[in-house]
ROSE-4610 file (N, C-alpha, C; in Angstrom, 1 decimal, always signed):
// ROSE-4610
residu = [X/X/X/X/X/X/X/X/X/X/X/X/X/X/X/X/X/X/X/X/X/X/X/X/X/X/X/X/X/X/X/X/X/X/X/X/X/X/X/X/X/X/X/X/X/X/X/X/X/X/X/X/X/X/X/X/X/X/X/X/X/X/X/X/X/X/X/X/X/X/X/X/X/X/X/X/X/X/X/X/X/X/X/X/X/X/X/X/X/X/X/X/X/X/X/X/X/X/X/X/X/X/X/X/X/X/X/X/X/X/X/X/X/X/X/X/X/X/X/X/X/X/X/X/X/X/X/X/X/X/X/X/X/X/X/X/X/X/X/X/X/X/X/X/X/X/X/X/X/X/X/X/X/X/X/X/X/X/X/X/X/X/X/X/X/X/X/X/X/X/X/X/X/X/X/X/X/X/X/X/X/X/X/X/X/X/X/X/X/X/X/X/X/X/X/X/X/X/X/X/X/X/X/X/X/X/X/X/X/X/X/X/X/X/X/X/X/X/X/X/X/X/X/X/X/X/X/X/X/X/X/X/X/X/X/X/X/X/X/X/X/X/X/X/X/X/X/X/X/X/X/X/X/X/X/X/X/X/X/X/X/X/X/X/X/X/X/X/X/X/X/X/X/X/X/X/X/X/X/X/X/X/X/X/X]
num = [1/1/1/2/2/2/3/3/3/4/4/4/5/5/5/6/6/6/7/7/7/8/8/8/9/9/9/10/10/10/11/11/11/12/12/12/13/13/13/14/14/14/15/15/15/16/16/16/17/17/17/18/18/18/19/19/19/20/20/20/21/21/21/22/22/22/23/23/23/24/24/24/25/25/25/26/26/26/27/27/27/28/28/28/29/29/29/30/30/30/31/31/31/32/32/32/33/33/33/34/34/34/35/35/35/36/36/36/37/37/37/38/38/38/39/39/39/40/40/40/41/41/41/42/42/42/43/43/43/44/44/44/45/45/45/46/46/46/47/47/47/48/48/48/49/49/49/50/50/50/51/51/51/52/52/52/53/53/53/54/54/54/55/55/55/56/56/56/57/57/57/58/58/58/59/59/59/60/60/60/61/61/61/62/62/62/63/63/63/64/64/64/65/65/65/66/66/66/67/67/67/68/68/68/69/69/69/70/70/70/71/71/71/72/72/72/73/73/73/74/74/74/75/75/75/76/76/76/77/77/77/78/78/78/79/79/79/80/80/80/81/81/81/82/82/82/83/83/83/84/84/84/85/85/85/86/86/86/87/87/87/88/88/88/89/89/89/90/90/90/91/91/91/92/92/92/93/93/93/94/94/94/95/95/95]
x = [+0.8/+0.0/+0.9/+0.7/+1.5/+1.5/+0.4/+0.3/+1.2/+1.2/+2.1/+3.5/+4.0/+5.4/+5.6/+4.7/+4.9/+5.0/+4.2/+4.3/+5.6/+6.1/+7.4/+8.5/+8.4/+9.4/+9.6/+8.5/+8.5/+8.7/+9.0/+9.3/+8.2/+7.0/+5.9/+5.9/+5.5/+5.2/+3.8/+3.4/+2.1/+1.7/+0.5/+0.1/-1.3/-1.6/-2.8/-3.6/-4.7/-5.4/-6.8/-7.4/-8.8/-9.7/-10.9/-11.9/-12.0/-11.9/-12.0/-10.8/-9.8/-8.6/-8.8/-9.9/-10.1/-11.0/-11.7/-12.7/-12.3/-11.2/-10.9/-10.0/-9.3/-8.5/-7.2/-7.0/-5.8/-4.5/-4.5/-3.3/-2.9/-3.8/-3.6/-3.2/-2.8/-2.5/-1.3/-0.5/+0.7/+0.3/-0.9/-1.3/-1.7/-1.5/-1.7/-2.8/-3.1/-4.2/-4.6/-5.8/-6.4/-6.5/-6.2/-6.4/-7.4/-8.6/-9.6/-10.4/-11.3/-12.3/-13.5/-14.3/-15.6/-16.4/-16.7/-17.5/-17.1/-15.8/-15.3/-15.1/-15.3/-15.0/-15.8/-17.1/-17.9/-17.4/-17.0/-16.5/-15.2/-14.3/-13.0/-13.2/-14.1/-14.3/-15.0/-15.9/-16.5/-15.5/-14.6/-13.7/-12.4/-11.9/-10.7/-10.8/-10.2/-10.2/-9.0/-9.1/-8.0/-8.4/-7.6/-8.0/-8.2/-9.1/-9.3/-9.1/-8.3/-8.1/-8.9/-9.8/-10.5/-9.7/-9.2/-8.4/-9.1/-10.4/-11.2/-11.3/-11.1/-11.1/-9.9/-8.9/-7.8/-7.8/-9.0/-9.1/-10.1/-9.7/-10.4/-10.6/-11.8/-12.1/-11.3/-10.7/-9.9/-10.3/-10.7/-11.1/-9.9/-10.2/-9.1/-9.1/-7.9/-7.8/-8.1/-7.7/-7.8/-9.2/-10.0/-11.4/-12.4/-13.6/-14.6/-14.9/-14.0/-14.1/-13.4/-13.8/-13.1/-12.1/-11.0/-9.9/-9.8/-9.6/-9.4/-8.0/-7.7/-6.4/-6.2/-5.1/-4.9/-3.9/-4.3/-3.5/-2.6/-1.5/-0.6/+0.0/+0.3/+0.9/-0.1/-1.4/-2.4/-2.5/-2.5/-2.7/-1.5/-0.3/+0.8/+0.8/+0.4/+0.2/-0.8/-1.9/-2.9/-2.3/-1.5/-0.9/+0.0/+0.9/+1.9/+1.1/+0.0/-0.7/-1.3/-1.9/-2.4/-1.2/-0.1/+1.0/+1.6/+1.8/+2.3/+1.4/+0.1/-0.9/-0.9/-0.8/-0.7/+0.5/+1.6/+2.9/+2.8/+2.2/+2.0/+1.1/+0.0/-0.9/-0.2/+0.7/+1.4/+2.4/+2.8/+3.9/+3.3]
y = [-1.2/-0.1/+1.2/+2.1/+3.3/+4.2/+4.4/+5.3/+4.7/+3.5/+2.9/+3.2/+3.1/+3.5/+4.9/+5.8/+7.3/+7.6/+7.0/+7.3/+6.8/+5.6/+5.1/+6.0/+6.6/+7.6/+8.7/+9.1/+10.2/+9.7/+8.5/+8.0/+7.4/+7.3/+6.7/+5.2/+4.5/+3.0/+2.9/+2.2/+2.1/+0.7/+0.2/-1.1/-1.1/-2.0/-2.1/-3.2/-2.9/-3.9/-3.9/-5.1/-5.3/-5.1/-4.9/-4.6/-5.9/-7.1/-8.3/-8.3/-7.6/-7.6/-6.6/-5.8/-4.7/-5.0/-6.0/-6.1/-5.7/-6.2/-5.9/-4.6/-4.3/-3.0/-3.1/-4.2/-4.3/-4.3/-4.9/-4.9/-3.6/-2.6/-1.3/-0.3/-0.8/+0.1/+1.1/+0.7/+1.6/+2.6/+2.4/+3.2/+4.6/+5.6/+7.0/+7.6/+7.0/+7.5/+6.4/+6.7/+5.7/+6.4/+5.8/+6.3/+5.4/+5.9/+5.0/+5.7/+4.9/+5.5/+5.9/+6.8/+7.3/+6.2/+5.1/+4.1/+3.4/+3.4/+2.7/+3.7/+4.9/+5.8/+5.5/+5.2/+4.9/+3.6/+2.6/+1.4/+1.7/+2.4/+2.7/+3.5/+4.5/+5.3/+4.5/+3.6/+2.8/+1.8/+1.3/+0.3/+0.8/+2.0/+2.5/+4.0/+4.3/+5.7/+6.4/+6.7/+7.3/+8.4/+9.4/+10.3/+9.6/+10.0/+9.3/+10.4/+9.9/+10.7/+10.0/+10.7/+10.2/+10.4/+9.3/+9.4/+10.0/+9.8/+10.3/+11.8/+12.4/+13.9/+14.5/+13.6/+14.2/+13.7/+13.1/+12.7/+13.6/+14.2/+15.2/+14.8/+15.2/+15.0/+16.0/+15.6/+16.5/+16.2/+17.2/+17.0/+16.4/+15.4/+14.8/+15.5/+16.0/+16.8/+16.0/+14.8/+13.9/+13.4/+13.4/+12.8/+13.6/+13.3/+14.1/+13.5/+12.7/+11.9/+12.7/+12.4/+12.9/+11.9/+12.4/+11.5/+12.0/+10.9/+11.2/+11.4/+12.5/+12.8/+12.9/+12.3/+12.2/+13.4/+14.2/+15.3/+14.8/+14.2/+13.7/+14.7/+15.9/+16.9/+17.3/+17.5/+17.9/+16.7/+15.5/+14.3/+14.3/+14.5/+14.4/+15.6/+16.7/+17.9/+17.6/+16.9/+16.5/+15.5/+14.5/+13.5/+14.2/+15.1/+15.8/+16.7/+17.3/+18.1/+17.3/+16.2/+15.3/+14.8/+14.4/+13.8/+14.9/+16.1/+17.2/+17.6/+17.7/+18.0/+17.0/+15.8/+14.8/+14.9/+15.2/+15.4/+16.5/+17.6/+18.8/+18.5/+17.8/+17.4/+16.5/+15.7/+14.7/+15.4/+16.6/+17.3/+17.9]
z = [+0.0/+0.0/+0.0/-0.9/-1.1/+0.2/+0.8/+2.0/+3.1/+3.3/+4.3/+4.0/+2.8/+2.5/+2.6/+2.3/+2.4/+3.9/+4.7/+6.2/+6.8/+6.3/+6.7/+6.4/+5.2/+4.8/+5.7/+6.4/+7.3/+8.8/+9.0/+10.3/+11.1/+10.4/+11.1/+11.0/+11.9/+11.9/+11.5/+10.5/+10.0/+9.7/+9.8/+9.5/+8.8/+7.9/+7.3/+8.1/+8.7/+9.5/+9.1/+9.0/+8.6/+9.8/+9.5/+10.6/+11.5/+10.9/+11.7/+12.8/+12.6/+13.5/+14.6/+14.6/+15.5/+16.8/+16.9/+17.9/+19.4/+19.8/+21.3/+21.4/+20.4/+20.4/+21.2/+22.0/+22.8/+22.1/+20.9/+20.1/+19.5/+19.7/+19.1/+20.2/+21.4/+22.5/+22.2/+21.3/+20.9/+19.8/+19.2/+18.1/+18.5/+17.7/+18.1/+17.2/+16.1/+15.2/+14.2/+13.6/+12.7/+11.3/+10.3/+8.9/+8.3/+7.9/+7.3/+6.3/+5.7/+4.7/+5.4/+4.8/+5.4/+5.9/+5.2/+5.6/+6.9/+7.2/+8.4/+9.6/+9.5/+10.6/+11.9/+11.8/+12.9/+13.6/+12.9/+13.4/+14.2/+13.6/+14.2/+15.5/+15.4/+16.6/+17.7/+17.4/+18.4/+19.0/+18.3/+18.8/+19.4/+18.9/+19.3/+19.8/+20.8/+21.3/+20.8/+19.5/+18.8/+17.9/+17.5/+16.5/+15.2/+14.3/+13.0/+11.9/+10.9/+9.7/+8.6/+7.9/+6.8/+5.5/+5.0/+3.8/+2.6/+2.5/+1.4/+1.4/+2.5/+2.6/+1.8/+1.4/+0.7/-0.8/-1.3/-2.7/-3.3/-4.4/-5.1/-6.6/-7.1/-8.5/-9.3/-10.3/-11.2/-12.6/-13.4/-14.8/-15.5/-16.3/-17.2/-18.5/-18.9/-20.1/-21.4/-21.4/-22.6/-22.8/-21.8/-21.9/-21.1/-21.3/-20.5/-19.1/-18.7/-17.4/-16.3/-15.1/-13.9/-13.4/-12.9/-12.4/-10.9/-10.0/-8.6/-8.4/-7.6/-7.2/-5.7/-5.2/-3.8/-3.4/-2.5/-2.1/-0.9/-1.3/-0.3/+0.6/+0.1/+0.9/+2.1/+1.7/+2.8/+3.8/+3.3/+4.1/+5.1/+4.7/+5.6/+6.6/+6.1/+7.1/+8.2/+7.8/+8.8/+9.8/+9.3/+10.2/+11.2/+10.6/+11.5/+12.5/+12.1/+13.0/+14.2/+13.9/+15.0/+15.8/+15.3/+16.1/+16.9/+16.4/+17.2/+18.2/+18.0/+19.0/+20.1/+19.8/+20.9/+21.7/+21.1/+21.8/+22.7/+22.3/+23.2/+24.4/+24.1/+25.2/+26.3/+25.8/+26.7/+27.6/+27.2/+28.0/+29.3]
């Protein structure tokens, strides 16, 4: 998954985990945030007491010049800014 490798490049440890692996939440005690899709936000919030980043908030429709279709574009810069904002906020709250 490309997002995992991008997060790793910035020093974050990330894992892709299915909903079936989430029920008790104990194995996520070292986690500091959740990145998920809109449809899974409610499940993640109900199972884990962590900040949630909706990855779909960073996907935008962009007109494709060669066709009359729309192309989805991921705003990786804004996504990383949001991750850093959450991580820095948590760090400040812990001090």
